[in-house]
KOLKOLSE-855950 format. One record per atom (N, C-alpha, C): x, y, z. Coordinates in pm, whole numbers, plus 50000, padded with zeros to 5 digits. Layout:
<pts>
XYZ...
</pts>
This chain:
<pts>
501144989449992499985003349987501005012849963500845023849914501485035249908501195042850016502035049250084501345062050171501175072350112500845085250184500325098350142501285106050110502415101250068503815110450045503245119049910502715112849799502335116749687501215131049701500715132549809499705140349839500545155549871501765154049930502335165749950503665168849855504505153949821505305155049730506525163349765507065167149920508045172349924509425160449973510655160249920511345152049969512435158249976513405157750086514565162050113515865152850095516775158550018517945146849982519115151850030519835143950118521565146250111522285139250012523135145849986523945137549847523525137349738522665148449737521745150949595522565157249472524015159449508524685163249395525415153249331525735142249414526415132249345525985125149240526525114549195526295109449053524765103249098524525093049183523205086449203522275100649248522745108249337521495123049357520835126249289521965128049165521525136549058520605129448969520635116448946519695108648849518455107748955518605103049088517495104449171516515116449191517195125849177516355140049159515975141349039516255137248958515465135248815514215126748807514585115348861513485105548889512365111148937512435117349081511305123849135511215135249092511655145249032511005155748970510175151148859510495140748770509925137648676508395130148710508305124248847507075119148876506275132148965506815142548977505795151649047506325156849166507395152149229507775153249388508415167249364508455174249441509385185449515510075183349575511415186149525512815180249599513385189749649514035188249759515065200149841516235192149853517555197649806518815192749757519625201849911520095194849998521315199950077522505198350019522975212050034524545211649985525515221850019526555222250025527755231450063527535240650007527405240649864527695247449760526425251749678525475258549714524125263649681524655270049540525185281149563525945289749420526295281649302526735267649311527135261049194526295252549139524875251549200523905243549153523005248249035522455241148941522015249448783520525248648836519745255348784518195258448802517725246348744516785239748822516025228148777514685232048812513415228748757512365228148760511935220448914511345223249003510785214249111511755211549207513105220149212514225216549316514565230049369514635227449464515365236249571516845234049615517815242549628518955239249695519115245749816519425240049937519775247350036520745244250115521675253950165522995253950239522745243950335524215236950377524275231450523525545225050518526125225050623527375220950664527095217150786527055200750803526915197250932527985198551005529325198850997530635198651060530675211951140529895223551065530115235951111529075241551174527735232251185526575233951233525855247351157525935245951022525165253450921524125245550862522615251950872521675245750777520575257950763520375258150626519035269550591518015265950669517565275850765516295275550829514965270350745515105271250622513785270550572514115253450491515535247650500515155233650455514395227150490513935224350609513095214150680511445215650663511535227950612509805232950610508945225850513508085217550588507045208650490507605197650428508765191950488509515181750456508585166850477508385155450391507705145650441508365134050443509465135550369510345121550353511765127450363513045121150374514115120350339514835110550281515685112550195516515099550154518145107750190518755098550245520085101650313521115094050211522205102550116522685096750016524455105050054524275110550169525575119250179526655107350222527985110550176528695101650218530295105150114531415106650176532735107750112532735095050015533205094249871533925083649813534635073249878534115060449904535065052749944536565048749868536275050949755537605046049678538235060449615537835072549669538525084049619540085086549687540145084349776541455085249842542065075549918543265074249929544065061850012543105060350156543065051150214542475048950337543505052250468543735064150476544655069050582543445068950702543885071650811543255071150904542205082750928542485095050871541865108850865540945104450766541305097750681540065095050561539065084450602539455073850670538475067750715537535074050783537975083550890537245087150985536165095350887536965104350800535975112150714534815103250615535295089550578534145083250519532955076550622533645074450759532525072650867531985085050903532225094450951531515106050967530725114150854531155113250740530155120450648528875109550638528895099150668527705088250646526585091550784527545090150887526685089151039526685104151108527505112151094527185123451151526455132851079526615130650975525605140050876524015137950892523555124450910522015121350937521875124551093523015122251205522505123551313522335138751345523105149351261522855164351278521475168951244521225162951107519835162551030518625158451139518735148451210517555143351312517585150451415518545155651491518675164451579517965175951551518205184751438517655194751394516165189951375515605179051310514175174851314513395176451449514175168451540514015166351684513405182251749513985188951705513685205251774512385212251705512355204151570511265212451481509975205151489508925211751459507535207151433507325200551314508285189251296508455183151167507015177051127506975172251017505875159950983506405149050855507915148950907508395135250805508005123750853507665113150766507135101550780508235093250725508885094650660509805082350616511165086750590512185077750622513615082250581514255069150498514735070750407515255061950314516665062650297517625056450383518985058050402519785048450300520865053750201521635044450160522455037950249522975023950223523985018650286524545013650162525525000050204526174994850097526434976550134526724971950014526664957250048528684955250085529174965950141530324965250192529884958950345529104961750398528344955550496528534938250479528754931650408528894915150399530484910950399531334919850332532694915050332532964902650227533784895350201533844883950087532904872550122532764865550018531934855549990532284845450108531404836450155531954829450266531844813050244531214809650118531084794750055530604796649967530664788549856530264784549713529034782749730528324789849618526844791149551525754796249706526454807149769525814811749900525604826749826524514831249849524314847749832523894851549952524734863750005524254869450111522634876550123522444875750229520934878950262520934891050361519724899350366519694908850458520014903950632519854891150661520034887150789521134884550837522274885450746523644880450746524154889850831525324891550905525744899251001526954908650952527134921051017527884930050927529504922550961530244924150822531654919250832532474926250947533654924251005534114928751069535384938451010535294938950895536524946250860535874961750831536654971250782536494986550819535114988950745534904986550610533714985350555532344981450645532594964650659531554961050750530954971450892532214976750940532074983651063531314996251024531785003250927531265014550862529765013550831529195003450777528015000650748527084998950852527284991250911526634989951052526594998651118527495011351139527205024451208526335033451143526385035151005525865041150890524105036550912523895026350919522595019950935522105022551081522905022151169522365022451312521835037451322523045046551273522735061351271521485065851178521035060851072519375062751024518455059551127519055047851163517695039151257517545047951398518025059151408517735067951531516585076351481516285075951353514945084351312513725075751374513895063651419512655057251434512055062051593512845068951647512685075351801511825088451776511745092851643511165104751615509755097951547509675088451565508335080151475508275079151327509175077951271509435079551160510105066851069509555060450971509755047650916511235048350835511995040050847513175035850830513805025850715513885027850593514175016650505515705022550463516395009150467517865009250436518125002150312518805009350206519135002250072520724997750096521074986350125522394983050063522754980749925523624989649876523674993349755525004985449685525124979949572525934974749516526724987749428527634974149330528214983049239527494991149122527395004749158526525012349076526845011548919526135010148822526455009648687525975021548624526645033948579526075046148504527095051748409527005059248310527925062948252528305078648264527675082548404527745096248457529075095148571529775085948595530615082148699530675067548777531085066948884531155056048980532225045948900531855031948898532885022348871533155021748690532075019648635532185021348477532995027348391533015037548420534055045748340535745041948332535785039948511536875034948509537455019048432536225013248420536634998448349536715000948210536075012448162535885018248004537365023547975538315029348065539465035548033540295026947976540935015848000541575007247923541205001647810539664999347796539434994747707539205003247563539285016847603539265026247495540545021647429541845019147483542895017847432542995001247377542174994347375542124979747318542404967047452542454973847559542724964147670541754961547718541624949147771540334946847890541384941247997541024952148108542034948148244540994942448321541594927848349540844918848441541554920448577541004920348671541464920448803541574909248876543054907348916543054893548974542934881848876541934871348945541654859548860540574861548788539724874148814538744877848748537264869148770537564858648883536344853948904535754858849020536104864649089535264874349182533864878949149533214873349203531704880049175531364895849221530604901849144530484917349135529024916649137528334922649262527334924849286526694940449257526134939849141525934955149048524494957549059523934970649023522904974548995522764986348909522044984548775521964996148707521475009848761521785021948740521655034148844519825038748826519345031548685518135035748689517355026448777517405013748796516945005048898517295010449028518105013249053518525022049195517545031849220517665040449142516635053349162515015049349162514885040649104513545034949116513415029049259514245019749286514095014449395514015022549543514985035949512514685046749601512945051449624512235053049509511185057149473510375049349526510345033849526509655022849538509955023849697510835023249797510735026449937510155039249993509925048349907509605060549947507885059349974507445052149848506105051649832505695040449899506265032049971505785016849999505765019750166504685022250249504825023650385505245012150444505115000850374505314986050441506544981350446507534989350350508914985450344509904992450478510234984950546511204987350681512304980250681513284982950766514554980050786515594975950663516504966250613517304967350522516994959350428517454964150297516904957450168518534957550081518814948050011519744947749922519504951849790520224965549747519754970749641521074963949526520484953049464521524946149377520794939149253521164936649156520534933249032520304915149080519294906749039519164896849058520514883849011521014891048917522424880648826523764887848864524164885048970525724891148993526414884248850527674891648844528344888648723530104888448789530684875748734531984877648742532804891948722534084895048748534724904848712535114903148577535594892248542535794888448400534964892648289533704883348351532584885648270531984899048226532124908548298531984923348326532714931948220534094929348240534974935148161535064930848013534914919348003534714911447852533444917447761532334915947856531114921347795531094940247766531774943047825532064960647798532894961147687534024951547670534924953447550534224949947436533474937747448532674934047307532014944047280531074949347353530274963647314530804972547268532194976647302532834987547291533714982447185534274974647122535224972747074535144961646964533834953446964533794941546885534834930746912535534928046842536654920546844538064924246874538034937846860539564945646853539694950847010540004938347068540684941847222541484926147257542244929147360543194916447456542564917747579542514906747623542324908247776543714906947870543904913647942544964913848040544714912048182545404901048258545144897548395545624908948464545204916648535546314927248634546394919248750547714914048808547904907348929547404913749061547044908449159546564911649265547474918449334548864914049350549724922049409550214935049330550144937149221550064948949166548974958049216547674954149202546534959849234546804966549397547374956549510547694960749600548694972349628549814972749524550744980949561550274992649502549364998249414548745008949350547795014349468546795004149505545725011549557545725007949721546715000549770546744998049894545544988849971545174992150073543774983850135542604983450042542424998249933541384996649881541284987449788542484979449734542314968749643541524959449665540984955649809540384948449881538844946249798538374961049739537074963949700537264956349562538294956849494538354951249348538414937949355539294932249450539474917749451538674906749498537954912449588536854904449661535864899849617535214887649579534014883549551532694883749667531874892049626530744893649716529474890549643528664878449673527644875449605526314878849704525404885749652524424893849716523144891849650522164886249737521024884249734520014896349688518734895749591517934904249589516574902449598516544890349680515304881549677514204889649748514624896949887513944901549965512974913049907513874920549842513274934249764512394929549649512634916849581511814913949464510314908849536510704902449636509474893749703508564908049801509104919749788508224930149833507484937449717507984931549587507004938249490507684945349371509134946249381509944957049325510394948049202510514950349063510744946148943511984954048877512934946848839513964951648770514014952648642514144963648561514084969648435515424960248360516554961448463517944956248404518334943748507517694933248486518014921848575519434914948531519664913748427521184908748349521924918548307523334914748334524494928248284524494927748147524304919948090524304920847917523034931647901522054931847950520954943447917521294955847998521954955948081522344968848169523374977148066524554968048016525574973547970525034978047834524014971847760523684976847634522954993147658521994990247740521435003547801522305014747798523275013647893524365021447891525335027647776525635017647750527005020147622526235021047492525475015447445524745016547308524215029547283524265037447189523195048447160522155044747133
</pts>
């Protein structure tokens, strides 16, 4: 049963200027929603029908006093990029705080206001799970968080969002896989060497990649906003994970036909270049989408071939 969000149509988004955020803003405005985007740099944002940009900086206790007016739902996407910089102690702290302290700050502001927010949909990530534990097993939402840095980060991220329940707000968390888009993220990085005729396969190439097309991800956020029965955590991944080798070869065939050669990039070389971040390229994480599909969500791009053709073919 859909809730009454559509009657008021006002959604606040943190992280709305990122790759997924921009696409989600467009998805929501296309559906007739009014969107408020929190950003540090209001002056840099384009004029867009149905979108208001409001300044905030949770680290400096700055937020536009009008930002929370008449908000019915919040989408929490804010967070520094996991692969953007070396994982120094300082950047680990930034990765965590950008996700946890930002939503805690926002909820504290809500608590002091006469808010009418009914729903919070928060991003999380499949970094929750860590590497595959056995063959032919796909992680489900019931599996515990991995004890590595990203697992701990995702756990604290979700716990921060869950604070909204104390304000009578329904909370839904989407554990997002590798997002495929031509506007950023992982896919352009895969494409770079292929432009030169080289398909760079990481390690053995056998590691499983749990991915999702950006359009399906934005549709899932919309689905979570509009369905009041959705609570708790849901894996935001396509039904058919792909091996790293299959993903890279599929891209190469679409872009270069037969004019490319596969090159296996040794794990040791990746570790030398990326340090601890190489874990994210080399680990195999097979994640199930059964729960979200059982809730009624349908994927437009359940298979990797369909998704890549949509993105890469004119």
